[in-house]
N, C-alpha and C positions, 0 to 999 in steps of 0.2 A: 778503340772505337772510332769509326769513321765519322767525320764531321759534316752534317747536313743541317746544322742549326740555321733557323730562319729561312730555310730553302722554300721556294715558291713552287709547288708541285700541284696546285689546284687543277682538277680536271684531267689529270694524266691517267693513262691505263698502265698500271704496274701489276697486272694480274699474274699470279703464280710465280712471281720473282722471289729470290732469296736475298733478303736484306737484313740479315742478322747483325747485331752489334753495331748499330748506327745511331748517332745522336741527332734526332729530329726535333729537339726541344724548340719551341716557338715556330716551328715550320708550318706552312699553310698546305695542308693535304685535303682541303675540302673538296667535295664532289669527285674524289678520286677512286678508281677501281683498284682495290687492294685485295680482291677475292682470291683466297688460296695462297696468299703470300706467306713466307716465313720471315717474320720480323721479331724473332726471339731476343730478349735481353736488350731491346732498343729503349732509348729515352725519348718519350713524347711529352715531356713536361711542357704544359701550356701550349701544346700544338693544337691547331684547328683541323679537326677531322669531320667537321659538320657535313652530314649527308654523304659520307663516304661508304663504299661497299666493302665490308670486311668479312663477308661470308666465307666460312671455312679457314679464316686466317689463323696463323699460329702466333699469338702475342704472348706466349708463356714468358714469364719473368719480366715483362715490360713495365717501365715506369710511365704511367699515364696520369700522373698528379696534375690536376688542374687543367687537363685536356678538355676541349670541346668536342664531344662525341654525340651531340644531339642528332636525332634522326638518322643514326647510323644503322646499317644492316650488319649485325654481328651474329647471324644465325650460324650455329654449329662452330663458332670461333672457339679457340683454345686460349683462355686467359689465365691458365693455371699459374699461381704465384705472382700475378700482376698486382700493381699498386694502383687502385682507382680512387685514391684520396682526392676529394674536391673535384672529381671529374663530373662534367655535365653529360648525363646520359638520357636527358629529356627526350621521350618518345623513341628511344633506340629499341631495336628488336634483338633480344638476346635469347630467343628460342633455341633450345638445345645447346647452348654454350657451356663450356667447362669454366666455372669460376672457383674450382676447388683451390684451397690455400690462398685465395685472393684477399687482399686487404681493401675494405670498402668503408670509408669514413668521410662524412660531409659531402656525400655524392648525391647529385640530383637525379632521382629515379622516377620522377613524374611521368606517367604514361608508358613506362617501360614494360615490355612483354617478357615475363620470366618462365615460360612453359618449358618443362623438361630440362631445367638448368641444374647443373651439378654444383652444389654449394658446400660439398664436404670440406670441413676444416677451414671454411672461409671466416674471416674476422670482419663482422659487420657492426659498425658503430655509428650512431647519429647520421641517418640518411634523411634526405629531404624529398618528401612526396606531396608537397603543398605546405607542410608544416614540418619543421625539424622534429624528429623523434628518435628515441633510442629504440633499437629493435634487436632481437635475437634471431628472428627469422623474417624473411620478406613475405611469407605467406600466411 
């Protein structure tokens, strides 16, 4: 895995790049254009992705534990098999996203848009929507 831990890439245009198998843990990717990128199997533990554009991004198998993804555009993103434990998704747009086989626990989902989201075989436990609660379905 390539090492980009703690990298400061805020505001960069990384549109449509292939960045598979990179360690972005604790990196600052806020306000970054990551639309259409291939970032499969990457580590984003505690990374800052606030207000980033991840439209159509392939984040399959990514570790997003504790990442700040508030106000992100994740429309039509592929998050299949990703770990969203403790992730801040406050006001993120997940319309049309693939969350199948995704692990979601202790995740902040306040204001998240979930229209046409694939949640097949997703594991969803104890999410925060203003109050912590156990849910089997988000709808």
